GULOLO-215264 format. One record per residue (C-alpha): residue in three letters; x, y, z. Coordinates in steps of 0.1 Angstrom, whole numbers. Layout:
BEGIN
- ALA  X  Y  Z
...
// end
This chain:
BEGIN
- LEU  6  297  -7
- GLU  29  298  23
- ASN  59  296  0
- ARG  51  327  -21
- ALA  88  335  -25
- ASP  92  302  -45
- PHE  64  311  -71
- GLU  66  349  -73
- GLY  78  360  -108
- LYS  85  324  -117
- ILE  77  301  -147
- VAL  56  272  -133
- VAL  47  239  -150
- ASP  17  219  -135
- VAL  21  183  -146
- GLY  -13  164  -149
- ALA  -31  194  -142
- GLY  -66  179  -138
- SER  -92  207  -131
- GLY  -63  232  -130
- ILE  -68  241  -92
- LEU  -30  238  -85
- SER  -24  262  -115
- LEU  -47  287  -101
- PHE  -31  284  -66
- ALA  3  289  -83
- ALA  -10  321  -101
- ARG  -24  334  -68
- ALA  11  330  -52
- GLY  24  354  -79
- ALA  37  331  -108
- LYS  47  350  -138
- HIS  30  323  -160
- VAL  17  287  -155
- TYR  17  261  -182
- ALA  -9  234  -171
- ILE  -3  201  -191
- GLU  -34  177  -190
- ALA  -35  147  -213
- SER  -71  138  -207
- ASN  -104  157  -215
- MET  -101  173  -180
- ALA  -82  200  -199
- HIS  -115  215  -211
- TYR  -127  220  -177
- ALA  -94  234  -166
- SER  -99  260  -194
- LYS  -133  267  -180
- LEU  -121  272  -146
- ALA  -93  295  -157
- ALA  -116  315  -177
- GLY  -140  319  -149
- ASN  -112  334  -128
- PRO  -98  360  -153
- LEU  -75  377  -130
- LEU  -56  345  -123
- GLY  -65  328  -156
- GLN  -47  354  -178
- ASN  -14  341  -165
- ILE  -22  304  -171
- THR  -19  284  -204
- ILE  -38  252  -207
- ILE  -20  225  -228
- HIS  -40  194  -238
- GLY  -14  168  -243
- LYS  10  143  -227
- ALA  40  156  -207
- GLU  62  133  -227
- ASP  51  149  -261
- VAL  43  185  -256
- SER  68  215  -261
- LEU  71  247  -240
- PRO  85  280  -250
- PHE  104  283  -215
- GLN  120  261  -189
- ALA  104  261  -157
- ASP  115  275  -124
- VAL  91  254  -105
- LEU  73  219  -112
- ILE  40  213  -94
- SER  19  181  -95
- GLU  -3  157  -77
- PRO  14  125  -89
- MET  3  103  -60
- GLY  -18  72  -62
- THR  -27  44  -38
- LEU  5  33  -20
- LEU  20  65  -37
- VAL  29  47  -69
- ASN  -5  34  -82
- GLU  -15  49  -116
- ARG  24  53  -123
- MET  20  92  -124
- LEU  53  94  -107
- GLU  71  84  -140
- THR  55  112  -159
- TYR  64  136  -132
- VAL  101  125  -135
- ILE  99  128  -172
- ALA  86  163  -169
- ARG  114  172  -145
- ASN  140  160  -171
- ARG  124  180  -199
- PHE  112  211  -185
- LEU  127  220  -151
- LYS  159  243  -150
- PRO  189  230  -131
- GLY  183  238  -94
- GLY  145  242  -99
- LYS  122  234  -73
- MET  95  205  -72
- PHE  63  204  -52
- PRO  63  178  -39
- SER  100  170  -38
- ALA  101  135  -20
- GLY  78  108  -8
- ARG  81  78  16
- ILE  63  44  15
- HIS  57  32  51
- VAL  50  -4  60
- ALA  43  -25  92
- PRO  29  -59  101
- PHE  -7  -59  114
- SER  -30  -82  132
- ASP  -67  -80  123
- GLU  -88  -112  128
- TYR  -120  -94  119
- LEU  -105  -84  84
- TYR  -91  -119  78
- VAL  -123  -135  86
- GLU  -141  -113  63
- MET  -119  -120  36
- ALA  -120  -157  40
- ASN  -158  -156  42
- LYS  -162  -140  8
- ALA  -154  -174  -7
- LEU  -180  -194  15
- PHE  -205  -192  -13
- TRP  -182  -214  -35
- GLN  -182  -242  -8
- GLN  -218  -251  -14
- ARG  -221  -287  -28
- SER  -257  -281  -40
- TYR  -266  -247  -51
- TYR  -299  -255  -69
- GLY  -284  -288  -77
- VAL  -248  -276  -88
- ASP  -217  -283  -69
- LEU  -197  -250  -67
- THR  -168  -264  -48
- PRO  -143  -269  -78
- LEU  -141  -229  -79
- HIS  -137  -224  -41
- GLY  -99  -223  -42
- ASP  -98  -200  -72
- ALA  -123  -176  -56
- LEU  -103  -176  -24
- ASN  -71  -168  -42
- GLY  -89  -140  -60
- TYR  -101  -123  -29
- PHE  -67  -124  -12
- ALA  -51  -110  -45
- GLN  -70  -77  -38
- PRO  -52  -51  -14
- VAL  -76  -37  10
- VAL  -81  0  9
- ASP  -96  15  41
- ALA  -89  36  72
- PHE  -77  14  101
- ASP  -70  19  138
- PRO  -31  21  141
- ARG  -34  -2  173
- ILE  -36  -31  149
- LEU  1  -26  141
- ILE  23  -52  159
- ALA  57  -36  154
- PRO  70  0  146
- SER  69  8  109
- THR  98  12  85
- SER  99  35  54
- HIS  112  35  18
- PRO  123  69  7
- ILE  118  83  -29
- ASP  137  114  -39
- PHE  116  130  -68
- ASN  147  153  -75
- ALA  170  123  -81
- ILE  151  93  -90
- GLN  150  81  -127
- GLU  120  68  -147
- GLY  135  33  -148
- ASP  139  32  -110
- LEU  101  31  -107
- PHE  96  0  -129
- GLU  105  -22  -101
- ILE  106  -12  -63
- ASP  123  -35  -39
- ILE  117  -30  -1
- PRO  135  -53  24
- LEU  114  -58  56
- SER  127  -64  90
- PHE  105  -58  122
- LYS  105  -68  158
- SER  71  -78  171
- ASN  60  -58  202
- MET  33  -85  211
- ALA  21  -120  206
- ALA  -5  -122  177
- ARG  -15  -137  147
- LEU  2  -118  118
- HIS  -22  -113  89
- GLY  -3  -92  66
- LEU  15  -58  59
- ALA  0  -25  63
- CYS  11  4  41
- TRP  7  41  37
- PHE  28  70  23
- ASP  37  107  29
- VAL  50  134  5
- LEU  72  166  13
- PHE  64  200  1
- SER  97  216  7
- GLY  95  253  4
- SER  119  280  11
- SER  98  293  39
- VAL  77  264  50
- GLN  81  226  48
- ARG  49  206  48
- TRP  45  167  49
- LEU  12  155  36
- SER  7  122  54
- THR  -18  93  49
- ALA  -8  76  81
- PRO  -33  56  102
- GLY  -45  80  130
- ALA  -37  111  109
- PRO  -66  130  93
- THR  -82  108  66
- THR  -74  115  30
- HIS  -91  100  0
- TRP  -59  77  -4
- TYR  -68  61  30
- GLN  -43  33  36
- LEU  -36  -2  22
- ARG  -32  -36  36
- CYS  -19  -67  19
- VAL  -37  -96  35
- LEU  -20  -131  34
- ALA  -40  -160  30
- GLN  -18  -180  55
- PRO  -14  -159  87
- LEU  18  -164  109
- TYR  20  -168  146
- VAL  45  -144  163
- PHE  57  -137  199
- ALA  66  -106  215
- GLY  101  -97  206
- GLN  103  -121  176
- LEU  121  -111  145
- ILE  100  -109  114
- THR  117  -104  79
- GLY  106  -105  44
- ARG  104  -84  11
- LEU  79  -61  -5
- ARG  85  -61  -44
- LEU  64  -38  -67
- VAL  67  -45  -103
- ALA  50  -22  -128
- HIS  26  -36  -153
- SER  9  -23  -186
- ALA  -24  -13  -166
- GLN  -7  17  -151
- SER  -2  0  -118
- TYR  19  -27  -101
- THR  19  -63  -92
- ILE  26  -66  -54
- HIS  48  -96  -44
- LEU  50  -99  -5
- THR  69  -124  16
- LEU  69  -124  54
- SER  89  -148  77
- THR  92  -155  113
- HIS  125  -165  130
- ALA  135  -187  159
- TRP  148  -169  189
- SER  161  -177  222
- PRO  160  -158  257
- ASP  198  -148  252
- GLY  187  -129  221
- THR  201  -152  196
- VAL  182  -151  163
- GLY  179  -185  144
- GLY  165  -196  111
- VAL  131  -192  96
- LEU  103  -209  114
- GLN  73  -199  92
- SER  69  -181  58
- SER  38  -168  40
- THR  37  -152  6
- GLY  11  -132  -15
- LYS  7  -119  -49
- LEU  -17  -90  -52
- ASP  -27  -65  -80
- LEU  -26  -29  -69
- LYS  -49  -20  -99
- GLU  -77  -40  -85
- PRO  -81  -33  -47
- TYR  -110  -40  -25
- TYR  -123  -7  -13
- ARG  -136  -14  22
- MET  -154  18  27
- SER  -189  5  36
- GLN  -209  19  66
- ALA  -200  -15  83
- SER  -163  -10  79
- LEU  -165  26  90
- ALA  -183  16  122
- TRP  -156  -12  126
- THR  -130  16  126
- GLN  -146  31  157
- GLU  -155  -2  173
- GLN  -120  -19  168
- PRO  -110  -18  204
- GLN  -141  -38  214
- VAL  -137  -62  185
- GLN  -102  -70  194
- ALA  -110  -74  231
- GLN  -137  -100  221
- THR  -114  -120  197
- GLN  -87  -122  221
- THR  -108  -142  243
- GLN  -117  -166  216
- GLN  -96  -190  195
- PRO  -92  -180  159
- GLN  -111  -211  148
- GLN  -141  -202  170
- VAL  -142  -168  154
- LEU  -141  -183  119
- GLN  -168  -207  127
- GLN  -191  -180  141
- MET  -186  -157  111
- ALA  -190  -187  86
- MET  -223  -197  103
- GLN  -237  -161  101
- GLN  -226  -159  63
- ILE  -243  -192  56
- LEU  -275  -181  73
- ALA  -275  -148  54
- GLN  -270  -167  21
- GLN  -299  -191  28
- GLN  -322  -162  36
- GLN  -312  -145  3
- GLN  -317  -177  -17
- GLN  -353  -179  -4
- HIS  -360  -145  -22
- GLN  -337  -152  -51
- GLY  -348  -161  -85
- SER  -328  -176  -114
- GLY  -299  -156  -127
- ASP  -262  -160  -137
- LEU  -236  -162  -112
- VAL  -206  -137  -113
- MET  -174  -150  -98
- ALA  -155  -116  -101
- PRO  -140  -106  -67
- ASP  -161  -81  -50
- ALA  -141  -50  -54
- GLY  -164  -29  -32
- GLY  -163  -2  -58
- ALA  -129  -9  -70
- GLY  -113  12  -96
- GLN  -95  43  -99
- SER  -97  66  -70
- GLY  -107  95  -92
- GLN  -82  119  -73
- THR  -79  154  -87
- SER  -54  179  -81
- SER  -78  199  -60
- GLN  -74  174  -31
- VAL  -38  181  -24
- MET  -24  213  -8
- THR  8  231  -23
// end
């Protein structure tokens, strides 16, 4: 609404309209007509919302279908959408946004949003690492009612570390300044989004155990009057996208000033998401600033489609208490922390077994409510 001049008297196409809230906003901004394209049954509710706001809805046409298939009577002056998923690219809605641009947008037309950036930085979080490792402790039992569970311990551990962690974290866990990978929605082609390769290079600003890579994104709404960045960065107001962390099963040790390199590769798959391939390495260094070869490397393969949504009350409390947790763990050796947490987990399991009857075991990684984020177009501002 701050960029009324970009909408007044214009033909607008809303891609993946959802409830139709963005279409109503575009009508409020003075759009001549809005074509709201929605492939799912949400199109029915978008129609109801438009009908319930007749002064705006009279300028909105709801089209139930895919942007790849439908036809429109006019070319669009403006394309609007909420194409962002976790880590920006999850759900692969950006590809549909690009297809709609190629099919419907006039040359020189405007896109809202028009660009995005994926930001990444290495992090150290002993508390999270211990939590992830402890998930597999159940499978270390050699006699669970007479059954040896240890043959599945390695598979369970790998399964838990294959889940990206979605939560809100304290930016003080980052051990180096972030770097970013830009995506220009006006220029990128659909095929460019099938595989996204991000080279990594950081200089650690502290001595720490490096537990993985933290990721977030922002998108630009570039209006003629006002430009706005919608940020999901740690420390910024929390959004329903939160942030994402790829935790390595094998942490690395780094010193202040040490070079960290690697690669983040996102490969699209048929479940409307991406496989994440992460490699991080530390390099030898000398007081004169000379950088040597690789000292340590650690790799991970994660599925962006199946994250661990770490949004329990305990994790929210951890966000507030993180400085105290870090201060405590810094005075202890990592092995001591692991042993303490392992003992707490075993005691809790023993208490649970005392009250537990017979039942089948489920080995599926605890997704903590994992699944699609359920985001709707009403949760982003034009």
